[in-house]
Every structure is written in structure tokens, then in C-alpha cells.
C-alpha positions as CSV (number, residue, x, y, z in Angstrom):
1,M,0.1,-0.2,0.1
2,A,1.2,3.7,-1.0
3,L,1.8,5.9,1.9
4,L,0.2,9.3,1.6
5,T,2.7,11.9,1.7
6,K,2.9,15.1,3.7
7,K,3.4,16.9,0.1
8,Q,0.3,15.3,-1.2
9,F,-1.8,16.1,1.6
10,E,-0.4,19.4,1.3
11,E,-1.4,19.8,-2.5
12,L,-4.8,18.5,-1.5
13,A,-5.3,20.9,1.3
14,S,-4.2,24.0,-1.3
15,F,-6.6,23.1,-4.1
16,H,-8.8,25.0,-5.5
17,G,-11.0,24.5,-8.4
18,A,-14.6,25.4,-9.9
19,H,-15.8,22.2,-8.7
20,C,-14.4,19.8,-6.3
21,A,-15.8,16.6,-4.6
22,S,-14.6,15.0,-1.3
23,I,-16.2,11.5,-0.3
24,Y,-15.0,9.2,3.3
25,M,-16.4,6.0,4.1
26,P,-15.2,3.3,6.2
27,T,-13.6,0.0,4.8
28,Q,-11.8,-3.2,5.9
29,R,-9.1,-5.0,4.7
30,A,-11.0,-8.5,3.6
31,G,-14.0,-10.4,4.5
32,E,-17.1,-11.1,3.3
33,E,-18.4,-7.5,2.8
34,V,-15.5,-6.9,0.6
35,I,-16.6,-9.6,-1.1
36,E,-20.2,-9.2,-1.7
37,G,-19.4,-5.3,-3.1
38,Q,-21.1,-3.8,0.0
39,Y,-18.7,-1.1,-0.2
40,R,-18.9,-0.2,-3.5
41,I,-22.6,-0.3,-3.0
42,V,-22.2,2.3,-0.3
43,F,-19.3,4.3,-2.8
44,E,-22.0,4.7,-5.7
45,K,-24.5,6.1,-3.1
46,H,-21.9,9.0,-2.4
47,L,-21.7,9.6,-6.2
48,R,-25.3,9.8,-6.6
49,E,-25.4,12.4,-3.6
50,V,-22.4,14.0,-5.1
51,R,-24.2,14.4,-8.5
52,D,-27.6,15.9,-6.8
53,K,-25.1,19.1,-5.1
54,L,-23.5,19.7,-8.5
55,K,-26.3,20.1,-10.1
56,N,-26.9,22.7,-7.4
57,Y,-23.8,24.4,-8.6
58,G,-25.8,24.8,-12.3
59,L,-23.6,21.6,-13.9
60,S,-25.6,20.2,-16.9
61,V,-26.6,16.7,-16.8
62,R,-23.5,16.4,-19.2
63,E,-21.0,18.2,-17.8
64,T,-21.7,16.6,-14.5
65,E,-21.5,12.9,-15.8
66,E,-18.3,13.9,-17.4
67,F,-17.4,15.0,-14.2
68,L,-18.2,11.9,-12.3
69,A,-17.6,9.3,-14.8
70,P,-13.7,8.8,-13.3
71,G,-15.8,7.8,-9.7
72,W,-18.1,5.2,-11.4
73,E,-15.0,3.3,-13.2
74,L,-13.9,3.1,-9.8
75,A,-17.0,1.7,-8.6
76,E,-16.9,-1.1,-11.6
77,N,-13.0,-1.8,-10.3
78,S,-13.9,-5.3,-8.1
79,G,-10.1,-5.5,-7.9
80,F,-9.9,-2.1,-6.5
81,W,-12.3,-2.9,-3.7
82,R,-10.6,-6.2,-2.5
83,K,-7.5,-4.0,-1.7
84,Q,-8.7,-1.5,1.1
85,S,-7.1,-0.3,4.4
86,D,-9.6,0.7,7.4
87,G,-10.8,3.9,5.2
88,L,-11.3,5.3,2.0
89,A,-10.8,8.9,1.0
90,V,-11.2,9.7,-2.6
91,F,-11.0,13.1,-4.7
92,I,-12.0,14.5,-7.6
93,N,-11.9,17.4,-9.8
94,K,-12.7,18.3,-13.6
95,D,-9.4,16.6,-14.2
96,G,-9.2,13.4,-12.7
97,L,-9.6,11.5,-9.7
98,S,-7.5,10.4,-6.7
99,Y,-7.6,8.1,-3.8
100,Y,-5.9,7.1,-0.9
101,A,-6.4,3.3,1.0
102,M,-6.0,4.8,4.8
103,P,-5.6,3.4,8.0
104,L,-8.3,5.6,9.7
105,R,-11.6,4.4,10.7
106,F,-13.6,7.4,8.1
107,E,-17.3,8.2,8.6
108,D,-19.3,8.2,5.7
109,Y,-19.1,12.0,4.3
110,N,-19.3,13.8,1.5
111,Y,-18.5,17.3,0.6
112,V,-18.9,19.7,-2.9
113,A,-17.1,22.9,-2.8
114,D,-14.4,24.9,-4.8
115,H,-11.8,23.2,-2.5
116,Y,-11.3,19.7,-0.9
117,Y,-12.2,18.5,2.6
118,V,-9.5,17.3,4.1
119,K,-10.1,17.9,8.2
120,P,-10.9,13.8,8.6
121,M,-6.9,12.9,7.0
122,I,-5.3,15.3,9.5
123,P,-4.8,12.3,12.2
124,Y,-2.8,10.5,9.7
125,F,0.0,13.2,10.4
126,N,-0.6,14.6,13.5
127,E,1.3,12.5,15.4
128,S,-2.0,11.5,17.5
129,G,-1.6,8.0,16.7
130,R,0.1,7.0,13.6
131,F,3.7,5.1,14.2
132,F,5.8,2.7,12.3
133,I,7.8,-0.9,13.0
134,L,10.9,-1.7,11.1
135,G,11.6,-5.5,11.6
136,L,15.2,-6.4,11.2
137,T,16.9,-9.8,10.4
138,L,20.2,-10.2,8.1
139,H,17.8,-11.8,5.7
140,G,15.8,-8.7,5.1
141,A,13.8,-6.0,6.8
142,Q,9.6,-6.0,7.0
143,F,8.1,-2.3,7.2
144,Y,4.7,-2.0,8.8
145,E,2.5,1.5,9.3
146,A,0.3,1.5,12.4
147,T,-2.0,3.1,14.3
148,P,-3.2,2.3,17.9
149,H,-5.3,-0.1,16.5
150,T,-4.4,-1.6,13.3
151,I,-0.6,-2.8,11.5
152,T,-0.4,-2.7,7.4
153,E,2.7,-4.1,6.0
154,V,4.5,-1.4,3.8
155,F,6.2,-3.7,1.2
156,V,10.2,-2.2,0.5
157,E,11.8,-4.8,-1.4
158,D,12.5,-2.1,-4.1
159,L,14.1,0.6,-1.1
160,T,16.3,-2.0,1.2
161,P,18.6,-4.7,0.7
162,A,16.9,-8.1,0.7
163,R,19.9,-9.8,2.9
164,L,22.9,-8.7,3.9
165,E,25.2,-10.5,1.2
166,E,23.6,-7.8,-1.0
167,V,25.5,-5.1,0.6
168,V,28.9,-6.6,1.6
169,G,29.1,-9.8,-1.2
170,Y,28.4,-13.3,-1.3
171,D,31.4,-14.2,0.5
172,Y,30.1,-13.3,3.6
173,E,27.8,-16.6,4.4
174,E,30.7,-18.7,3.4
175,K,32.5,-17.0,6.0
176,S,30.2,-16.9,8.6
177,L,29.7,-21.0,8.1
178,Q,33.2,-21.4,8.4
179,W,33.3,-19.2,11.7
180,R,30.8,-21.3,13.1
181,S,32.1,-24.4,12.2
182,H,35.2,-23.5,13.7
183,R,33.7,-22.6,16.8
184,G,32.2,-26.3,16.7
185,G,28.6,-25.2,16.3
186,D,26.1,-22.6,15.1
187,P,25.5,-20.3,18.6
188,G,23.3,-17.8,16.4
189,Y,24.4,-14.4,14.5
190,G,24.7,-12.6,17.9
191,A,27.6,-14.4,19.1
192,M,29.7,-13.7,15.7
193,F,30.0,-10.3,17.1
194,H,30.8,-10.6,20.8
195,G,34.4,-10.4,21.7
196,Q,37.4,-8.9,20.1
197,G,39.8,-9.6,16.9
198,E,39.8,-9.0,13.4
199,Q,37.5,-10.9,11.9
200,T,34.9,-10.0,14.6
201,D,35.4,-6.5,14.0
202,K,35.1,-7.1,10.0
203,R,31.9,-9.0,10.4
204,R,30.4,-6.2,12.9
205,E,31.1,-3.3,10.0
206,E,30.0,-5.3,7.3
207,V,26.7,-5.9,9.5
208,L,26.7,-2.1,10.0
209,Q,27.2,-1.1,6.5
210,Y,24.1,-3.8,5.8
211,L,22.1,-1.3,7.9
212,R,22.9,1.8,7.0
213,A,21.7,0.7,3.6
214,I,18.2,0.0,5.1
215,N,17.6,3.1,7.0
216,Q,19.0,4.9,3.9
217,G,16.6,3.4,1.7
218,I,13.7,3.9,4.2
219,M,14.8,7.5,4.8
220,D,14.4,8.3,0.8
221,G,11.1,6.4,0.4
222,I,9.2,6.8,3.3
223,L,10.3,8.7,6.4
224,Y,12.3,11.5,4.7
225,D,9.6,14.4,5.7
226,L,8.0,12.6,8.6
227,K,7.7,13.0,12.6
228,D,5.8,9.9,13.3
229,P,7.8,7.3,16.2
230,L,9.4,4.5,14.6
231,V,9.7,1.4,16.6
232,V,12.3,-1.7,15.6
233,V,11.5,-5.0,16.0
234,S,15.1,-7.3,16.0
235,Q,17.4,-9.8,18.3
236,D,19.2,-7.8,21.1
237,F,22.4,-7.5,19.1
238,L,21.1,-5.9,16.0
239,F,19.3,-2.9,17.7
240,P,22.6,-1.1,19.2
241,M,24.0,-1.6,15.7
242,Y,21.0,-0.4,13.9
243,Q,21.0,2.8,16.5
244,K,24.5,3.7,15.0
245,A,22.8,3.4,11.4
246,N,20.2,5.5,11.9
247,K,19.6,8.8,10.4
248,Y,15.9,9.2,11.8
249,K,15.1,11.9,14.7
250,Y,12.2,10.1,15.8
251,L,13.4,6.3,16.1
252,I,12.6,5.0,20.0
253,E,15.2,4.3,22.5
254,D,13.7,0.8,23.4
255,H,13.1,-1.8,20.9
256,V,11.1,-4.9,21.0
257,E,12.9,-8.0,21.1
258,G,12.6,-11.2,19.0
259,N,13.1,-12.1,15.2
260,P,10.3,-10.4,13.5
261,S,10.4,-13.3,10.4
262,Q,9.0,-15.3,13.2
263,M,6.4,-13.1,14.5
264,E,2.8,-12.8,13.3
265,P,2.0,-9.4,12.6
266,A,-0.8,-8.7,15.3
267,L,2.0,-10.2,18.0
268,I,4.5,-7.1,16.6
269,H,1.7,-4.7,16.5
270,E,1.2,-5.7,20.3
271,K,4.4,-5.5,21.8
272,A,5.4,-2.5,19.3
273,W,2.4,-0.3,20.7
274,E,3.8,-0.6,24.4
275,K,6.9,1.0,23.4
276,V,5.1,3.7,21.7
277,R,1.9,4.5,23.3
278,P,3.5,6.7,26.1
279,V,4.8,8.9,23.1
280,F,1.8,10.1,22.4
281,E,-0.2,10.3,25.6
282,E,3.2,12.5,26.6
283,K,2.6,15.2,23.6
284,R,-0.9,15.3,23.4
285,Q,-1.1,15.9,27.3
286,E,1.5,18.4,26.8
287,K,-0.9,20.5,24.6
288,L,-3.5,20.2,26.7
289,K,-1.8,21.2,29.9
290,L,-0.6,24.3,27.7
291,Y,-4.1,25.2,27.2
292,E,-5.1,24.9,30.4
293,E,-1.9,26.8,31.9
294,L,-2.9,29.6,28.9
295,A,-6.6,29.8,29.7
296,H,-8.1,33.0,30.2
297,T,-5.2,34.9,28.2
298,A,-4.9,36.4,24.8
299,R,-2.8,32.9,23.8
300,T,-6.2,30.4,23.8
301,S,-9.6,30.8,22.5
302,D,-12.3,29.0,22.2
303,D,-14.2,31.6,19.8
304,L,-14.4,30.4,16.2
305,D,-14.0,34.4,15.5
306,E,-10.9,34.6,16.9
307,I,-9.6,30.7,15.6
308,V,-10.1,31.0,12.1
309,P,-8.6,34.1,11.3
310,G,-5.5,33.1,13.7
311,A,-5.7,29.6,11.4
312,I,-5.7,32.0,8.5
313,H,-3.0,34.2,9.3
314,G,-0.6,31.4,10.6
315,R,-1.1,32.1,14.7
316,V,-2.8,28.8,15.9
317,D,-0.1,26.6,17.3
318,T,-2.2,24.0,18.5
319,L,-6.1,23.4,17.1
320,F,-8.1,21.0,19.1
321,L,-11.5,20.4,17.2
322,K,-14.7,18.0,18.0
323,N,-14.6,15.1,15.9
324,R,-17.4,14.4,13.8
325,E,-18.7,18.4,14.2
326,D,-18.8,21.0,12.0
327,V,-19.8,24.2,11.0
328,Y,-20.2,26.4,7.7
329,G,-20.0,29.6,6.7
330,T,-18.0,32.3,5.1
331,F,-14.5,34.6,5.8
332,D,-14.4,38.3,4.7
333,Q,-10.5,38.2,3.9
334,G,-10.6,42.4,4.0
335,A,-13.0,43.1,7.2
336,N,-10.9,39.7,8.5
337,K,-14.3,39.0,9.8
338,V,-15.8,35.2,10.3
339,N,-19.8,34.8,9.0
340,I,-21.3,31.6,10.5
341,D,-24.0,30.0,8.3
342,K,-27.1,27.1,9.6
343,E,-26.1,24.8,7.0
344,K,-23.6,23.9,3.8
345,D,-24.5,25.6,0.7
346,I,-22.9,26.0,-2.6
347,S,-21.7,29.8,-1.4
348,N,-20.1,28.7,2.0
349,A,-17.5,26.0,3.3
350,S,-16.9,24.3,6.4
351,L,-15.0,26.5,8.7
352,L,-13.7,23.6,10.7
353,N,-11.8,22.1,7.9
354,M,-10.6,25.7,6.7
355,A,-8.9,26.4,10.3
356,A,-7.4,23.1,10.1
357,A,-6.1,23.1,6.6
358,K,-4.4,26.6,7.5
359,T,-3.3,25.4,10.5
360,F,-1.6,22.2,9.7
361,L,0.0,24.1,5.9
362,Q,1.6,26.3,8.5
363,N,3.2,23.9,10.7
364,G,0.8,23.9,13.5
365,T,-0.7,20.6,15.3
366,V,-4.6,19.3,14.8
367,Y,-5.9,17.1,17.1
368,L,-9.8,15.8,16.5
369,L,-11.1,14.9,20.1
370,E,-14.1,13.4,21.7
371,P,-16.4,16.2,23.3
372,E,-15.0,15.0,26.6
373,E,-11.4,15.3,26.0
374,M,-12.0,18.9,24.7
375,P,-10.4,21.6,26.4
376,V,-13.7,23.6,26.5
377,E,-16.4,20.4,26.3
378,V,-18.7,22.7,24.5
379,A,-16.6,24.6,22.1
380,L,-16.5,23.1,18.7
381,A,-12.6,24.5,18.3
382,N,-10.0,25.5,20.7
383,A,-7.0,27.0,20.0
384,V,-3.5,27.8,21.4
385,F,-2.3,30.7,19.6
386,R,1.7,31.0,19.0
387,Y,1.3,34.9,20.0
């Protein structure tokens, strides 16, 4: 499964066109519902609802059909529906369609405006639950994207060496066998790197070279612009060597001990989440505590009349939004004023989506919270301002 990159998200969040349709729906990775095409039926329902909304924008029947043609093609692609994650996000404009199968459980929702609706995808980036898992052996690497409840393998064969010998040469295996034979048995790979001596030091350097190649591959191909925690699963002797090879700043200092090639993904996920859970809880609690400390000062607000302009002008450091809630209106740039409407129509937009996108694009942090988790429980939004 290809990962949604921060650059792709930024392109979606900043895109404007005459007509843009955003569709969100929950899916699942496999099972009876997928086989029976239930999610395809739900997607077709969204397309019909989008069609009706486009008519309100004045599009003719022919223009609407042309606009939605890529969506209907996707609906009929049976192979596509067999390759899903926990949620599906689809974006359509006059030039085509893009979609992302994501490890997020979306609510059913569709939205038509002159921009895309991106708020539901923000937890994918905002450090509120995503992390990565790297399984290491001398015979290759496994890589996973995970959330507190899901784990998805990301195939990295084209990014990392399949085995140590690809990096250091195929005489390595022969030398290793000779070393173990000389020692009178097979004590395991870890024993090959303990002790001193020229051969031991050389083997250690060869493994370090191999681990550097793995790190470089995942840095260049996946992690280069991300800040999500990375947990390593490996035998004890490999982890200190990978720490030395590692260039990713968000590597968790404690690893999961074991041979990942002999562990089920569910067990890998369980053990890795134990290591990374305190990181997420600490970051969010720090932000909530900061709001509490700054409450009743000009650095915080629960008023959309302040929060939306603040987000647009880059003042928002942290934005807390009530999950599954929305409010619609417009922002008058000249007057720096928010106008709130009773419901969505062709002339307005989601103000919470606007605030979330602007905050994220200007390096702020956005959290989607349940009502009881909000700093001010009755508010739709709470913000901590930079100044």
C-alpha cells in the first residue's frame, strides 16, 4: 500500500477549482462485506449524492456525467475493492480523480465546494496515533505502518537490500559458516559479533554497512519528511548497531526483542504499541496542559471568530477540534471577519476544515477529539496561539 505523503496532503489542502468533490467512507481489509461488494454500493450512493450537489452548482447533466465518470469507473473496478484499508478517501475535480486507502476509520461523508475537505485525514499526520515498525534480520527488513488499532505492511523490497550479502558480497555467508564450524556449532548470529579480533570487527562493520543501507532506503523512500515514531523489532544484538546506523530523529530508544520473521503481525503490533504509546499520550497531554495553563489569556480561545482568522494568518500553534462536528460559513478576508451560516450551501465552506487545513499547512498541530477530551467541552474548537 502506498503511503500518503505530506506533500500530497498539502497539495490536496491547498487545491482550488471550480468544483471539487470529497468522499469519505469506512472500509475493511478483507472479508465477506468486501466480497459481496457492499462498499462499492456505498460508494455509488456517495456518487449519486455528489451528482445532486453538482446540479445545485449549475452543472448540466452532461457536465455532471463527465465530472463523475472517473468515479463510476472506480466503482466498477472489482480489484480495487479487494485492496482496501480501514478507510477510503476519494477526491474528484474536472481533471480526474485521486484516492487513498488509509488506516483511519472514516465516517461516511461527502462534500462539494471549490476546495477539498481534508480534516478527517489530519490524524494521519498530526502525531495523534500513527507510528512505524521496522523489523530487522540479516535476511531482510519488514516495514509496517500502524495506528493504535491497526497494522499494515508496507513493502520495501525496492528500497532496502533483501539480505546482508547484497551489500557486503556473497562470500559473507561462506565466511560465517566457516566461523561457526570453527567454533564447533551454531551459537546464532549474535555470538558472531561478541568479543574482539580482526574477523569479528570486520563482520560487525559489514553488518553496520547493511543496516545503513536499510536506513537510507526507508529514509529516502518513506520517512524523509515525517515525524512519526519508529519502533524497531529485532534480536538484541542488532538494535545497538541499527541505532548507530540510524539517521531518523524519531526512533524509539527501546526496541521489541525477537525475530520479526517468526512473529505474527498482530504480535508485532501489540509489542510495538507498548513501546510507543507513552510518546503519544505525553505529547497530547503536554498540549492540553499548555491550553489549561494559558486559559483566560490572549494565547487561547474557544471562539471561532478568533480561531478561524488566527489559523488563516498562521497564529495557531495547536488546534483542538470536536470530532464528527462541523460548522459552515465564510471568511471575509478584507474585514478579517467570520460569517456563520445555518447549513452548507454552494456559497460557503466548512470553517473547521478551513481552520484545520490552514493550521496544518503552517506547521501547527491539529487534534480531533471526543467532546469529553476537549479543553472546553461545549466548544467546537479550541486553539493555542503562537502569539
